mmCIF entry with sequence, helices, sheets and N, C-alpha, C, O atoms, coordinates in Angstrom:
data_MODEL
# 
_entry.id   MODEL 
# 
_entity.id                         1 
_entity.type                       polymer 
_entity.pdbx_number_of_molecules   1 
# 
_entity_poly.entity_id                      1 
_entity_poly.type                           'polypeptide(L)' 
_entity_poly.nstd_linkage                   no 
_entity_poly.nstd_monomer                   no 
_entity_poly.pdbx_seq_one_letter_code       MRSTKEPWKDGNSLARLLLDDPIDSVRDAWIQDQQYRAGRYRAAAASDET 
_entity_poly.pdbx_seq_one_letter_code_can   MRSTKEPWKDGNSLARLLLDDPIDSVRDAWIQDQQYRAGRYRAAAASDET 
_entity_poly.pdbx_strand_id                 A 
# 
loop_
_entity_poly_seq.entity_id 
_entity_poly_seq.num 
_entity_poly_seq.mon_id 
_entity_poly_seq.hetero 
1 1  MET n 
1 2  ARG n 
1 3  SER n 
1 4  THR n 
1 5  LYS n 
1 6  GLU n 
1 7  PRO n 
1 8  TRP n 
1 9  LYS n 
1 10 ASP n 
1 11 GLY n 
1 12 ASN n 
1 13 SER n 
1 14 LEU n 
1 15 ALA n 
1 16 ARG n 
1 17 LEU n 
1 18 LEU n 
1 19 LEU n 
1 20 ASP n 
1 21 ASP n 
1 22 PRO n 
1 23 ILE n 
1 24 ASP n 
1 25 SER n 
1 26 VAL n 
1 27 ARG n 
1 28 ASP n 
1 29 ALA n 
1 30 TRP n 
1 31 ILE n 
1 32 GLN n 
1 33 ASP n 
1 34 GLN n 
1 35 GLN n 
1 36 TYR n 
1 37 ARG n 
1 38 ALA n 
1 39 GLY n 
1 40 ARG n 
1 41 TYR n 
1 42 ARG n 
1 43 ALA n 
1 44 ALA n 
1 45 ALA n 
1 46 ALA n 
1 47 SER n 
1 48 ASP n 
1 49 GLU n 
1 50 THR n 
# 
_struct_asym.id          A 
_struct_asym.entity_id   1 
# 
loop_
_struct_conf.conf_type_id 
_struct_conf.id 
_struct_conf.pdbx_PDB_helix_id 
_struct_conf.beg_label_comp_id 
_struct_conf.beg_label_asym_id 
_struct_conf.beg_label_seq_id 
_struct_conf.pdbx_beg_PDB_ins_code 
_struct_conf.end_label_comp_id 
_struct_conf.end_label_asym_id 
_struct_conf.end_label_seq_id 
_struct_conf.pdbx_end_PDB_ins_code 
_struct_conf.beg_auth_comp_id 
_struct_conf.beg_auth_asym_id 
_struct_conf.beg_auth_seq_id 
_struct_conf.end_auth_comp_id 
_struct_conf.end_auth_asym_id 
_struct_conf.end_auth_seq_id 
_struct_conf.pdbx_PDB_helix_class 
_struct_conf.details 
_struct_conf.pdbx_PDB_helix_length 
HELX_P HELX_P1 AA1 PRO A 7  ? LYS A 9  ? PRO A 7  LYS A 9  5 ? 3  
HELX_P HELX_P2 AA2 LEU A 14 ? ASP A 20 ? LEU A 14 ASP A 20 1 ? 7  
HELX_P HELX_P3 AA3 ILE A 23 ? GLU A 49 ? ILE A 23 GLU A 49 1 ? 27 
# 
_struct_conf_type.id          HELX_P 
_struct_conf_type.criteria    ? 
_struct_conf_type.reference   ? 
# 
loop_
_atom_site.group_PDB 
_atom_site.id 
_atom_site.type_symbol 
_atom_site.label_atom_id 
_atom_site.label_alt_id 
_atom_site.label_comp_id 
_atom_site.label_asym_id 
_atom_site.label_entity_id 
_atom_site.label_seq_id 
_atom_site.pdbx_PDB_ins_code 
_atom_site.Cartn_x 
_atom_site.Cartn_y 
_atom_site.Cartn_z 
_atom_site.occupancy 
_atom_site.B_iso_or_equiv 
_atom_site.pdbx_formal_charge 
_atom_site.auth_seq_id 
_atom_site.auth_comp_id 
_atom_site.auth_asym_id 
_atom_site.auth_atom_id 
_atom_site.pdbx_PDB_model_num 
ATOM 1   N N  . MET A 1 1  ? 87.545 99.258  113.414 1.00 0.00 ? 1  MET A N  1 
ATOM 2   C CA . MET A 1 1  ? 86.173 98.662  113.389 1.00 0.00 ? 1  MET A CA 1 
ATOM 3   C C  . MET A 1 1  ? 85.170 99.619  114.034 1.00 0.00 ? 1  MET A C  1 
ATOM 4   O O  . MET A 1 1  ? 83.970 99.376  113.900 1.00 0.00 ? 1  MET A O  1 
ATOM 5   N N  . ARG A 1 2  ? 85.558 100.648 114.698 1.00 0.00 ? 2  ARG A N  1 
ATOM 6   C CA . ARG A 1 2  ? 84.590 101.591 115.161 1.00 0.00 ? 2  ARG A CA 1 
ATOM 7   C C  . ARG A 1 2  ? 84.366 102.639 114.125 1.00 0.00 ? 2  ARG A C  1 
ATOM 8   O O  . ARG A 1 2  ? 85.270 103.359 113.701 1.00 0.00 ? 2  ARG A O  1 
ATOM 9   N N  . SER A 1 3  ? 83.109 102.693 113.731 1.00 0.00 ? 3  SER A N  1 
ATOM 10  C CA . SER A 1 3  ? 82.778 103.591 112.627 1.00 0.00 ? 3  SER A CA 1 
ATOM 11  C C  . SER A 1 3  ? 82.114 104.848 113.113 1.00 0.00 ? 3  SER A C  1 
ATOM 12  O O  . SER A 1 3  ? 81.177 104.812 113.912 1.00 0.00 ? 3  SER A O  1 
ATOM 13  N N  . THR A 1 4  ? 82.638 106.022 112.593 1.00 0.00 ? 4  THR A N  1 
ATOM 14  C CA . THR A 1 4  ? 81.920 107.286 112.913 1.00 0.00 ? 4  THR A CA 1 
ATOM 15  C C  . THR A 1 4  ? 80.952 107.576 111.872 1.00 0.00 ? 4  THR A C  1 
ATOM 16  O O  . THR A 1 4  ? 80.025 108.342 112.134 1.00 0.00 ? 4  THR A O  1 
ATOM 17  N N  . LYS A 1 5  ? 81.063 107.035 110.678 1.00 0.00 ? 5  LYS A N  1 
ATOM 18  C CA . LYS A 1 5  ? 80.119 107.213 109.541 1.00 0.00 ? 5  LYS A CA 1 
ATOM 19  C C  . LYS A 1 5  ? 78.953 106.231 109.607 1.00 0.00 ? 5  LYS A C  1 
ATOM 20  O O  . LYS A 1 5  ? 77.835 106.533 109.189 1.00 0.00 ? 5  LYS A O  1 
ATOM 21  N N  . GLU A 1 6  ? 79.252 105.020 110.155 1.00 0.00 ? 6  GLU A N  1 
ATOM 22  C CA . GLU A 1 6  ? 78.156 104.031 110.116 1.00 0.00 ? 6  GLU A CA 1 
ATOM 23  C C  . GLU A 1 6  ? 78.237 103.293 111.552 1.00 0.00 ? 6  GLU A C  1 
ATOM 24  O O  . GLU A 1 6  ? 78.597 102.121 111.659 1.00 0.00 ? 6  GLU A O  1 
ATOM 25  N N  . PRO A 1 7  ? 77.884 104.059 112.577 1.00 0.00 ? 7  PRO A N  1 
ATOM 26  C CA . PRO A 1 7  ? 77.960 103.438 113.946 1.00 0.00 ? 7  PRO A CA 1 
ATOM 27  C C  . PRO A 1 7  ? 77.088 102.248 114.163 1.00 0.00 ? 7  PRO A C  1 
ATOM 28  O O  . PRO A 1 7  ? 77.362 101.491 115.094 1.00 0.00 ? 7  PRO A O  1 
ATOM 29  N N  . TRP A 1 8  ? 76.041 102.004 113.373 1.00 0.00 ? 8  TRP A N  1 
ATOM 30  C CA . TRP A 1 8  ? 75.169 100.871 113.571 1.00 0.00 ? 8  TRP A CA 1 
ATOM 31  C C  . TRP A 1 8  ? 75.929 99.550  113.218 1.00 0.00 ? 8  TRP A C  1 
ATOM 32  O O  . TRP A 1 8  ? 75.445 98.461  113.527 1.00 0.00 ? 8  TRP A O  1 
ATOM 33  N N  . LYS A 1 9  ? 77.090 99.657  112.587 1.00 0.00 ? 9  LYS A N  1 
ATOM 34  C CA . LYS A 1 9  ? 77.870 98.458  112.244 1.00 0.00 ? 9  LYS A CA 1 
ATOM 35  C C  . LYS A 1 9  ? 78.760 98.037  113.378 1.00 0.00 ? 9  LYS A C  1 
ATOM 36  O O  . LYS A 1 9  ? 79.303 96.933  113.332 1.00 0.00 ? 9  LYS A O  1 
ATOM 37  N N  . ASP A 1 10 ? 78.949 98.876  114.429 1.00 0.00 ? 10 ASP A N  1 
ATOM 38  C CA . ASP A 1 10 ? 79.836 98.501  115.472 1.00 0.00 ? 10 ASP A CA 1 
ATOM 39  C C  . ASP A 1 10 ? 79.538 97.314  116.192 1.00 0.00 ? 10 ASP A C  1 
ATOM 40  O O  . ASP A 1 10 ? 80.461 96.695  116.722 1.00 0.00 ? 10 ASP A O  1 
ATOM 41  N N  . GLY A 1 11 ? 78.225 96.871  116.287 1.00 0.00 ? 11 GLY A N  1 
ATOM 42  C CA . GLY A 1 11 ? 77.928 95.726  117.011 1.00 0.00 ? 11 GLY A CA 1 
ATOM 43  C C  . GLY A 1 11 ? 77.847 94.453  116.170 1.00 0.00 ? 11 GLY A C  1 
ATOM 44  O O  . GLY A 1 11 ? 77.412 93.408  116.655 1.00 0.00 ? 11 GLY A O  1 
ATOM 45  N N  . ASN A 1 12 ? 78.283 94.549  114.868 1.00 0.00 ? 12 ASN A N  1 
ATOM 46  C CA . ASN A 1 12 ? 78.201 93.382  114.080 1.00 0.00 ? 12 ASN A CA 1 
ATOM 47  C C  . ASN A 1 12 ? 79.098 92.338  114.520 1.00 0.00 ? 12 ASN A C  1 
ATOM 48  O O  . ASN A 1 12 ? 80.210 92.623  114.964 1.00 0.00 ? 12 ASN A O  1 
ATOM 49  N N  . SER A 1 13 ? 78.659 91.064  114.421 1.00 0.00 ? 13 SER A N  1 
ATOM 50  C CA . SER A 1 13 ? 79.433 89.907  114.764 1.00 0.00 ? 13 SER A CA 1 
ATOM 51  C C  . SER A 1 13 ? 80.397 89.644  113.645 1.00 0.00 ? 13 SER A C  1 
ATOM 52  O O  . SER A 1 13 ? 80.250 90.197  112.555 1.00 0.00 ? 13 SER A O  1 
ATOM 53  N N  . LEU A 1 14 ? 81.393 88.799  113.892 1.00 0.00 ? 14 LEU A N  1 
ATOM 54  C CA . LEU A 1 14 ? 82.374 88.380  112.882 1.00 0.00 ? 14 LEU A CA 1 
ATOM 55  C C  . LEU A 1 14 ? 81.632 87.706  111.731 1.00 0.00 ? 14 LEU A C  1 
ATOM 56  O O  . LEU A 1 14 ? 81.989 87.905  110.570 1.00 0.00 ? 14 LEU A O  1 
ATOM 57  N N  . ALA A 1 15 ? 80.614 86.919  112.033 1.00 0.00 ? 15 ALA A N  1 
ATOM 58  C CA . ALA A 1 15 ? 79.917 86.233  110.983 1.00 0.00 ? 15 ALA A CA 1 
ATOM 59  C C  . ALA A 1 15 ? 79.190 87.254  110.053 1.00 0.00 ? 15 ALA A C  1 
ATOM 60  O O  . ALA A 1 15 ? 79.147 87.076  108.836 1.00 0.00 ? 15 ALA A O  1 
ATOM 61  N N  . ARG A 1 16 ? 78.665 88.247  110.621 1.00 0.00 ? 16 ARG A N  1 
ATOM 62  C CA . ARG A 1 16 ? 78.052 89.345  109.812 1.00 0.00 ? 16 ARG A CA 1 
ATOM 63  C C  . ARG A 1 16 ? 79.056 90.056  108.937 1.00 0.00 ? 16 ARG A C  1 
ATOM 64  O O  . ARG A 1 16 ? 78.800 90.296  107.757 1.00 0.00 ? 16 ARG A O  1 
ATOM 65  N N  . LEU A 1 17 ? 80.215 90.398  109.515 1.00 0.00 ? 17 LEU A N  1 
ATOM 66  C CA . LEU A 1 17 ? 81.254 91.024  108.798 1.00 0.00 ? 17 LEU A CA 1 
ATOM 67  C C  . LEU A 1 17 ? 81.705 90.180  107.567 1.00 0.00 ? 17 LEU A C  1 
ATOM 68  O O  . LEU A 1 17 ? 81.978 90.674  106.473 1.00 0.00 ? 17 LEU A O  1 
ATOM 69  N N  . LEU A 1 18 ? 81.751 88.911  107.853 1.00 0.00 ? 18 LEU A N  1 
ATOM 70  C CA . LEU A 1 18 ? 82.199 88.009  106.790 1.00 0.00 ? 18 LEU A CA 1 
ATOM 71  C C  . LEU A 1 18 ? 81.258 87.868  105.548 1.00 0.00 ? 18 LEU A C  1 
ATOM 72  O O  . LEU A 1 18 ? 81.627 87.377  104.481 1.00 0.00 ? 18 LEU A O  1 
ATOM 73  N N  . LEU A 1 19 ? 80.067 88.325  105.786 1.00 0.00 ? 19 LEU A N  1 
ATOM 74  C CA . LEU A 1 19 ? 79.146 88.368  104.586 1.00 0.00 ? 19 LEU A CA 1 
ATOM 75  C C  . LEU A 1 19 ? 79.577 89.387  103.583 1.00 0.00 ? 19 LEU A C  1 
ATOM 76  O O  . LEU A 1 19 ? 79.278 89.267  102.395 1.00 0.00 ? 19 LEU A O  1 
ATOM 77  N N  . ASP A 1 20 ? 80.299 90.423  104.060 1.00 0.00 ? 20 ASP A N  1 
ATOM 78  C CA . ASP A 1 20 ? 80.696 91.534  103.168 1.00 0.00 ? 20 ASP A CA 1 
ATOM 79  C C  . ASP A 1 20 ? 82.192 91.477  102.828 1.00 0.00 ? 20 ASP A C  1 
ATOM 80  O O  . ASP A 1 20 ? 82.595 91.996  101.787 1.00 0.00 ? 20 ASP A O  1 
ATOM 81  N N  . ASP A 1 21 ? 83.023 90.860  103.679 1.00 0.00 ? 21 ASP A N  1 
ATOM 82  C CA . ASP A 1 21 ? 84.466 90.919  103.525 1.00 0.00 ? 21 ASP A CA 1 
ATOM 83  C C  . ASP A 1 21 ? 85.071 89.572  103.778 1.00 0.00 ? 21 ASP A C  1 
ATOM 84  O O  . ASP A 1 21 ? 84.555 88.851  104.632 1.00 0.00 ? 21 ASP A O  1 
ATOM 85  N N  . PRO A 1 22 ? 86.152 89.161  103.088 1.00 0.00 ? 22 PRO A N  1 
ATOM 86  C CA . PRO A 1 22 ? 86.817 87.913  103.409 1.00 0.00 ? 22 PRO A CA 1 
ATOM 87  C C  . PRO A 1 22 ? 87.516 87.978  104.753 1.00 0.00 ? 22 PRO A C  1 
ATOM 88  O O  . PRO A 1 22 ? 87.939 89.051  105.185 1.00 0.00 ? 22 PRO A O  1 
ATOM 89  N N  . ILE A 1 23 ? 87.644 86.813  105.430 1.00 0.00 ? 23 ILE A N  1 
ATOM 90  C CA . ILE A 1 23 ? 88.272 86.833  106.836 1.00 0.00 ? 23 ILE A CA 1 
ATOM 91  C C  . ILE A 1 23 ? 89.566 87.502  106.875 1.00 0.00 ? 23 ILE A C  1 
ATOM 92  O O  . ILE A 1 23 ? 89.850 88.192  107.854 1.00 0.00 ? 23 ILE A O  1 
ATOM 93  N N  . ASP A 1 24 ? 90.389 87.360  105.888 1.00 0.00 ? 24 ASP A N  1 
ATOM 94  C CA . ASP A 1 24 ? 91.788 87.926  105.988 1.00 0.00 ? 24 ASP A CA 1 
ATOM 95  C C  . ASP A 1 24 ? 91.690 89.423  106.030 1.00 0.00 ? 24 ASP A C  1 
ATOM 96  O O  . ASP A 1 24 ? 92.622 90.060  106.520 1.00 0.00 ? 24 ASP A O  1 
ATOM 97  N N  . SER A 1 25 ? 90.638 90.026  105.556 1.00 0.00 ? 25 SER A N  1 
ATOM 98  C CA . SER A 1 25 ? 90.570 91.510  105.581 1.00 0.00 ? 25 SER A CA 1 
ATOM 99  C C  . SER A 1 25 ? 89.934 92.091  106.938 1.00 0.00 ? 25 SER A C  1 
ATOM 100 O O  . SER A 1 25 ? 90.034 93.278  107.245 1.00 0.00 ? 25 SER A O  1 
ATOM 101 N N  . VAL A 1 26 ? 89.314 91.190  107.667 1.00 0.00 ? 26 VAL A N  1 
ATOM 102 C CA . VAL A 1 26 ? 88.669 91.659  108.946 1.00 0.00 ? 26 VAL A CA 1 
ATOM 103 C C  . VAL A 1 26 ? 89.296 91.108  110.213 1.00 0.00 ? 26 VAL A C  1 
ATOM 104 O O  . VAL A 1 26 ? 89.087 91.667  111.289 1.00 0.00 ? 26 VAL A O  1 
ATOM 105 N N  . ARG A 1 27 ? 90.104 89.963  110.111 1.00 0.00 ? 27 ARG A N  1 
ATOM 106 C CA . ARG A 1 27 ? 90.557 89.292  111.221 1.00 0.00 ? 27 ARG A CA 1 
ATOM 107 C C  . ARG A 1 27 ? 91.307 90.144  112.234 1.00 0.00 ? 27 ARG A C  1 
ATOM 108 O O  . ARG A 1 27 ? 90.926 90.179  113.404 1.00 0.00 ? 27 ARG A O  1 
ATOM 109 N N  . ASP A 1 28 ? 92.368 90.833  111.814 1.00 0.00 ? 28 ASP A N  1 
ATOM 110 C CA . ASP A 1 28 ? 93.142 91.576  112.736 1.00 0.00 ? 28 ASP A CA 1 
ATOM 111 C C  . ASP A 1 28 ? 92.361 92.781  113.429 1.00 0.00 ? 28 ASP A C  1 
ATOM 112 O O  . ASP A 1 28 ? 92.532 93.069  114.613 1.00 0.00 ? 28 ASP A O  1 
ATOM 113 N N  . ALA A 1 29 ? 91.516 93.436  112.608 1.00 0.00 ? 29 ALA A N  1 
ATOM 114 C CA . ALA A 1 29 ? 90.710 94.478  113.137 1.00 0.00 ? 29 ALA A CA 1 
ATOM 115 C C  . ALA A 1 29 ? 89.673 93.972  114.198 1.00 0.00 ? 29 ALA A C  1 
ATOM 116 O O  . ALA A 1 29 ? 89.423 94.585  115.236 1.00 0.00 ? 29 ALA A O  1 
ATOM 117 N N  . TRP A 1 30 ? 89.125 92.846  113.843 1.00 0.00 ? 30 TRP A N  1 
ATOM 118 C CA . TRP A 1 30 ? 88.172 92.180  114.775 1.00 0.00 ? 30 TRP A CA 1 
ATOM 119 C C  . TRP A 1 30 ? 88.867 91.775  116.121 1.00 0.00 ? 30 TRP A C  1 
ATOM 120 O O  . TRP A 1 30 ? 88.317 91.945  117.209 1.00 0.00 ? 30 TRP A O  1 
ATOM 121 N N  . ILE A 1 31 ? 90.018 91.269  115.984 1.00 0.00 ? 31 ILE A N  1 
ATOM 122 C CA . ILE A 1 31 ? 90.822 90.864  117.256 1.00 0.00 ? 31 ILE A CA 1 
ATOM 123 C C  . ILE A 1 31 ? 91.143 92.017  118.054 1.00 0.00 ? 31 ILE A C  1 
ATOM 124 O O  . ILE A 1 31 ? 90.981 92.016  119.274 1.00 0.00 ? 31 ILE A O  1 
ATOM 125 N N  . GLN A 1 32 ? 91.628 93.077  117.364 1.00 0.00 ? 32 GLN A N  1 
ATOM 126 C CA . GLN A 1 32 ? 91.968 94.289  118.158 1.00 0.00 ? 32 GLN A CA 1 
ATOM 127 C C  . GLN A 1 32 ? 90.741 94.859  118.814 1.00 0.00 ? 32 GLN A C  1 
ATOM 128 O O  . GLN A 1 32 ? 90.817 95.303  119.960 1.00 0.00 ? 32 GLN A O  1 
ATOM 129 N N  . ASP A 1 33 ? 89.588 94.866  118.124 1.00 0.00 ? 33 ASP A N  1 
ATOM 130 C CA . ASP A 1 33 ? 88.351 95.397  118.723 1.00 0.00 ? 33 ASP A CA 1 
ATOM 131 C C  . ASP A 1 33 ? 87.968 94.507  119.945 1.00 0.00 ? 33 ASP A C  1 
ATOM 132 O O  . ASP A 1 33 ? 87.554 95.060  120.964 1.00 0.00 ? 33 ASP A O  1 
ATOM 133 N N  . GLN A 1 34 ? 88.084 93.222  119.886 1.00 0.00 ? 34 GLN A N  1 
ATOM 134 C CA . GLN A 1 34 ? 87.733 92.329  120.958 1.00 0.00 ? 34 GLN A CA 1 
ATOM 135 C C  . GLN A 1 34 ? 88.682 92.592  122.151 1.00 0.00 ? 34 GLN A C  1 
ATOM 136 O O  . GLN A 1 34 ? 88.243 92.554  123.301 1.00 0.00 ? 34 GLN A O  1 
ATOM 137 N N  . GLN A 1 35 ? 89.892 92.841  121.904 1.00 0.00 ? 35 GLN A N  1 
ATOM 138 C CA . GLN A 1 35 ? 90.849 93.097  122.956 1.00 0.00 ? 35 GLN A CA 1 
ATOM 139 C C  . GLN A 1 35 ? 90.572 94.512  123.625 1.00 0.00 ? 35 GLN A C  1 
ATOM 140 O O  . GLN A 1 35 ? 90.726 94.689  124.834 1.00 0.00 ? 35 GLN A O  1 
ATOM 141 N N  . TYR A 1 36 ? 90.171 95.458  122.791 1.00 0.00 ? 36 TYR A N  1 
ATOM 142 C CA . TYR A 1 36 ? 89.710 96.790  123.364 1.00 0.00 ? 36 TYR A CA 1 
ATOM 143 C C  . TYR A 1 36 ? 88.502 96.612  124.245 1.00 0.00 ? 36 TYR A C  1 
ATOM 144 O O  . TYR A 1 36 ? 88.425 97.190  125.329 1.00 0.00 ? 36 TYR A O  1 
ATOM 145 N N  . ARG A 1 37 ? 87.529 95.793  123.772 1.00 0.00 ? 37 ARG A N  1 
ATOM 146 C CA . ARG A 1 37 ? 86.343 95.690  124.543 1.00 0.00 ? 37 ARG A CA 1 
ATOM 147 C C  . ARG A 1 37 ? 86.569 94.937  125.837 1.00 0.00 ? 37 ARG A C  1 
ATOM 148 O O  . ARG A 1 37 ? 85.973 95.256  126.866 1.00 0.00 ? 37 ARG A O  1 
ATOM 149 N N  . ALA A 1 38 ? 87.454 93.911  125.780 1.00 0.00 ? 38 ALA A N  1 
ATOM 150 C CA . ALA A 1 38 ? 87.820 93.196  126.946 1.00 0.00 ? 38 ALA A CA 1 
ATOM 151 C C  . ALA A 1 38 ? 88.493 94.125  127.972 1.00 0.00 ? 38 ALA A C  1 
ATOM 152 O O  . ALA A 1 38 ? 88.183 94.083  129.162 1.00 0.00 ? 38 ALA A O  1 
ATOM 153 N N  . GLY A 1 39 ? 89.403 94.948  127.489 1.00 0.00 ? 39 GLY A N  1 
ATOM 154 C CA . GLY A 1 39 ? 90.088 95.914  128.388 1.00 0.00 ? 39 GLY A CA 1 
ATOM 155 C C  . GLY A 1 39 ? 89.059 96.852  129.055 1.00 0.00 ? 39 GLY A C  1 
ATOM 156 O O  . GLY A 1 39 ? 89.146 97.088  130.260 1.00 0.00 ? 39 GLY A O  1 
ATOM 157 N N  . ARG A 1 40 ? 88.108 97.377  128.308 1.00 0.00 ? 40 ARG A N  1 
ATOM 158 C CA . ARG A 1 40 ? 87.161 98.277  128.948 1.00 0.00 ? 40 ARG A CA 1 
ATOM 159 C C  . ARG A 1 40 ? 86.281 97.506  129.950 1.00 0.00 ? 40 ARG A C  1 
ATOM 160 O O  . ARG A 1 40 ? 85.890 98.055  130.980 1.00 0.00 ? 40 ARG A O  1 
ATOM 161 N N  . TYR A 1 41 ? 85.987 96.296  129.662 1.00 0.00 ? 41 TYR A N  1 
ATOM 162 C CA . TYR A 1 41 ? 85.181 95.461  130.604 1.00 0.00 ? 41 TYR A CA 1 
ATOM 163 C C  . TYR A 1 41 ? 85.984 95.252  131.870 1.00 0.00 ? 41 TYR A C  1 
ATOM 164 O O  . TYR A 1 41 ? 85.478 95.443  132.976 1.00 0.00 ? 41 TYR A O  1 
ATOM 165 N N  . ARG A 1 42 ? 87.256 94.852  131.703 1.00 0.00 ? 42 ARG A N  1 
ATOM 166 C CA . ARG A 1 42 ? 88.068 94.679  132.859 1.00 0.00 ? 42 ARG A CA 1 
ATOM 167 C C  . ARG A 1 42 ? 88.274 95.948  133.682 1.00 0.00 ? 42 ARG A C  1 
ATOM 168 O O  . ARG A 1 42 ? 88.303 95.903  134.912 1.00 0.00 ? 42 ARG A O  1 
ATOM 169 N N  . ALA A 1 43 ? 88.417 97.073  132.995 1.00 0.00 ? 43 ALA A N  1 
ATOM 170 C CA . ALA A 1 43 ? 88.629 98.294  133.782 1.00 0.00 ? 43 ALA A CA 1 
ATOM 171 C C  . ALA A 1 43 ? 87.319 98.689  134.533 1.00 0.00 ? 43 ALA A C  1 
ATOM 172 O O  . ALA A 1 43 ? 87.355 99.171  135.666 1.00 0.00 ? 43 ALA A O  1 
ATOM 173 N N  . ALA A 1 44 ? 86.182 98.466  133.862 1.00 0.00 ? 44 ALA A N  1 
ATOM 174 C CA . ALA A 1 44 ? 84.859 98.748  134.591 1.00 0.00 ? 44 ALA A CA 1 
ATOM 175 C C  . ALA A 1 44 ? 84.673 97.843  135.768 1.00 0.00 ? 44 ALA A C  1 
ATOM 176 O O  . ALA A 1 44 ? 84.195 98.278  136.816 1.00 0.00 ? 44 ALA A O  1 
ATOM 177 N N  . ALA A 1 45 ? 85.066 96.501  135.611 1.00 0.00 ? 45 ALA A N  1 
ATOM 178 C CA . ALA A 1 45 ? 84.864 95.596  136.682 1.00 0.00 ? 45 ALA A CA 1 
ATOM 179 C C  . ALA A 1 45 ? 85.826 95.925  137.819 1.00 0.00 ? 45 ALA A C  1 
ATOM 180 O O  . ALA A 1 45 ? 85.429 95.809  138.978 1.00 0.00 ? 45 ALA A O  1 
ATOM 181 N N  . ALA A 1 46 ? 87.037 96.320  137.561 1.00 0.00 ? 46 ALA A N  1 
ATOM 182 C CA . ALA A 1 46 ? 88.001 96.765  138.553 1.00 0.00 ? 46 ALA A CA 1 
ATOM 183 C C  . ALA A 1 46 ? 87.498 97.967  139.318 1.00 0.00 ? 46 ALA A C  1 
ATOM 184 O O  . ALA A 1 46 ? 87.642 98.058  140.537 1.00 0.00 ? 46 ALA A O  1 
ATOM 185 N N  . SER A 1 47 ? 86.898 98.899  138.573 1.00 0.00 ? 47 SER A N  1 
ATOM 186 C CA . SER A 1 47 ? 86.429 100.119 139.283 1.00 0.00 ? 47 SER A CA 1 
ATOM 187 C C  . SER A 1 47 ? 85.188 99.828  140.156 1.00 0.00 ? 47 SER A C  1 
ATOM 188 O O  . SER A 1 47 ? 84.963 100.501 141.162 1.00 0.00 ? 47 SER A O  1 
ATOM 189 N N  . ASP A 1 48 ? 84.423 98.864  139.777 1.00 0.00 ? 48 ASP A N  1 
ATOM 190 C CA . ASP A 1 48 ? 83.355 98.447  140.561 1.00 0.00 ? 48 ASP A CA 1 
ATOM 191 C C  . ASP A 1 48 ? 83.737 97.813  141.878 1.00 0.00 ? 48 ASP A C  1 
ATOM 192 O O  . ASP A 1 48 ? 83.040 97.969  142.880 1.00 0.00 ? 48 ASP A O  1 
ATOM 193 N N  . GLU A 1 49 ? 84.822 97.111  141.872 1.00 0.00 ? 49 GLU A N  1 
ATOM 194 C CA . GLU A 1 49 ? 85.326 96.468  143.040 1.00 0.00 ? 49 GLU A CA 1 
ATOM 195 C C  . GLU A 1 49 ? 85.784 97.452  144.189 1.00 0.00 ? 49 GLU A C  1 
ATOM 196 O O  . GLU A 1 49 ? 85.812 97.085  145.364 1.00 0.00 ? 49 GLU A O  1 
ATOM 197 N N  . THR A 1 50 ? 86.107 98.600  143.822 1.00 0.00 ? 50 THR A N  1 
ATOM 198 C CA . THR A 1 50 ? 86.591 99.550  144.799 1.00 0.00 ? 50 THR A CA 1 
ATOM 199 C C  . THR A 1 50 ? 85.491 100.372 145.470 1.00 0.00 ? 50 THR A C  1 
ATOM 200 O O  . THR A 1 50 ? 85.781 101.214 146.320 1.00 0.00 ? 50 THR A O  1 
# 
């Protein structure tokens, strides 16, 4: 879901993605992206605590 050719699409919500593609084609990539973002958030929060 991270685009080097079209970075403006990186912030699209699942609802926006579904306007272009059926849910079955974006679900796994969207879940992986949310897990990636959550991991980065947790890592940043943990580094702020030290």
